[in-house]
N, C-alpha and C positions, 0 to 999 in steps of 0.2 A: 715245663712244656715249651716246645719249639713250635712256632707258628710259621707256616709256609703259604705263600699266596702266589699262584702262577698268573701270568698275563701274557698277552702277545699273540694268542691264537686267533684264527680267522681263516678266511678263504684266500687261497693263492693258486696261481696257475702252475701246471707242471713245468719244471725247469726254473722256477722262481725261488725266492729266498724269503725266509721269515726268521725273526729272532724272538725267542721265548725268554721270559724273565721269571725268576723265582726269588721273591723277596722274603727274607728270613728275619725272624725276630726271636729274642730270647737271650739270656745271659751266658749261655754255654755254647754258643754257636761254633766256636773254633774247635770244639771237641768232635764235631760231626763232619762226615762226608756228605755231600749232596749228590743225589742220584736223580736221573731222569728215566722215567718209564713211560710206556705208551700202551694203549689197548685199542685195537681196531675192532670193528663189529665182527662178531663171530669168532674172535681169536682170543687167546690167552694174553695176559699182561706180559709185556716184553721189555727187557732191560735195554736201555739206550746208551747211557753214559753216566759216569760218576767222576767227582773231583773233590780234592781237599781244598781248604780255603786259601792256601798259599799258591795253588795252581801247580804244584810240583808233581802231583800224581794224578793222572787221568786214565780212564779206561773207556773204550768204546765197543759197542757191539759190531760184529762184522757187517751187518746190514747198513750201518750209517758211517762207518769209518771212511774218511776221505771226503765226506760230504758235510758232516756236522762237526761243530767245534764247541766244546764246553769251556767256559771261562768264569772268572769271579771278579767282582768289584767289592773289595773289602770295605771301602768307605761307605758303600751303600748297602752292605750286607745282602748282596744280590748275586745270584748265579744265573748265567745266560746260557742259552743253547742256540747257537747260530746254525740255521738249517739252510743249506744251499743245494742246488740241483734237485729240488724236491720232485718226488714221484707220487703218483696216485696211491701207491702202496704205503706211503708215509701217512696217509689219512688215519687219524686216531685221536683219542683223548690223551693228552700228554700230562703226566703228573711229575712233580718233584717230590722228593722224600729225603729224610735225614737218617743216617745210620752212624753208629760209632766205629764201624769198620767198613772199608770198601768192599762191596759185594754186589754180585749180579742177581741175587735172590731177593725178591721183594719182601718176603716175610722177615728178613733181617732188619728192615728199616723201621724206625721207631715212630716217625711222624710223616704225615702225608699232606699235601695240598689238596685243593678241591678239583684240580684238573682244568685244562683249557683245551678246547676243541681246535684241531688243525685239519682243514679239509683241502686237499690238493685235487684240482680238477684237471681233466685232460684238455 
C-alpha cells in the first residue's frame, strides 16, 4: 500500500498563490507517477497535473498550464503543486493520487489521499 497525505489547502485571495504538498510513504514509491486532481462543487473530478519522481516527465491540464507547477522532493518523498495566479474557478478539493502509468483518467490511479480544500475568494 502507498499512503498519500495532502496538506497546504486553505483560503487565498484571487491572484494569490498557494503551495500544496503530497507526502508519500511506501517501499515502491519510485514505481509510481503522482497526479493531482480536483473536484469543485457540482462538477466532475478534473485532472490537474502528473509527474514522475525524477521530474523528467510532467503533464498539465490546459486550465492550469502556465499557472501551476508540479515538482518533487525525493529526499522528503513529497510532491508539490505550486499554484499561482489563482482564480475563483480553482476552488475545489484537491487530491493527490499514485498510478503506475502517467494518465489523466482518475480510475487508473491506485491510491488516493484524503484531499485538501482550496478556496479562492474574489
